[in-house]
C-alpha positions, 0 to 999 in steps of 0.5 A: 645355137639350139633354141631352148624349149621356152624360146621355141614356145615363145617364137611360135606364139609371138608376133612382136619380135622379128623372129616371131613375126617371120615364123608366124607370118610364114605359117599363115602364108603357107596356110593360104598357099595350100588353100590356093593349091586346093582350089587350083587343083579343082580345075583342068591342069596339065599333069606337069603343073598338077604334079608341081602343085602336089610337090609344093603341098607335100613340102607345106605338109612337112613344114606343118609336121615339123612345126607341130612336133616343135609345138608339142616338144616346147609345151610343158604340159604336152598332154593338155596341149595335144588335146587342146583346140589349136593342137587338134586343128594343127593335127587335122592339117597334117593328118592327110599326109600320114593317112594318104594310103588309108582312105583317100576320100576321107583324107581329101575332105580333111584338107579343106579344114586347114584354113582354120589354122588361121584362127590362131591369129584371129585376135591379133591386131598386128596380123590383120593390120587393124588398129581398133578393137571394133575393126578387129571384131569386124575382121574376125566376123569376116574371116569366120564367114569366109572360113565357113563358106570356104570349108563348105565349098571344099567339102561339097566339091569333094563329095559331089564332083566324082558323081556329079561333075556336070554341076560341080565341075570346079571349086567356083561351082561349089562356092556358088552353090554354098553361097546360094544355099547358106543365104537360103536363096535356093535357086535350085539350078544346082543340086547334090545327088549323093547322100553325103552331099545332101547331108552337107546341104542340110548343114549349110542351110542350118548354118545359114539360118543360125549363123549367117544373119547373126554374123552379118547383123553384128558386122553391120552394127560394127560398121555403123558404129565405126561410121559414127566415130571420129579419131580422138586418141585418148592420152590415158589409155591410147584408144583411137576412136570415140563417138563424135559427141563423147566428152570422156574416154569410154575405157578409162574416163580421161577428159577428151575435150582437152584434146580439142 
């Protein structure tokens, strides 16, 4: 029995029903799998293993392409969806497959952005396995930091490896350089030599100065706040954690002393 547009749209967004969970967790798993493949391909692999990983990545791209078409087909306002943030991220994920013969360097740069597909799940507690809003915010911050570092590492590797393979031999080298640069430590033991590589380095530094301290500071505040809370489930709204000296729920005002 063919699914209607409404049901297709529902299952592509749902994380509560078994079908919705299966669909979305499969998509998330494929995003992570493709990212692992990108990293693995930066190392010296046998031709057979490299061809095998390429085949898997091609299958993943085909699945993403089908998913994208289903999302467009199931939306009522297709034009609005096509130009939405999530749609553009989905499109970036599959563009390399269709533009493979146009400009291989440009295509390889785009594929590192595929990790951003997980943004769709960033506000879902079930996906991350957390139970409180503070935990969700902390998880969101950690994912943001990871995604930024992962993308920059992939980009600098893709740009520098062909011309500077001694310093950027593998993804780990690029990852090390990204961490050192974005934290503004600047050891100077690894430096880019291409113009695009230097431009990326400037962007890393600016990102490190503007974003990293803010995100890490926010994360520390959340962790300190969580450490000063105890588990007291509110009978009114179900909020699980409150300050140790709280008498009333900060969300709905229910008397918490009745739980004692």
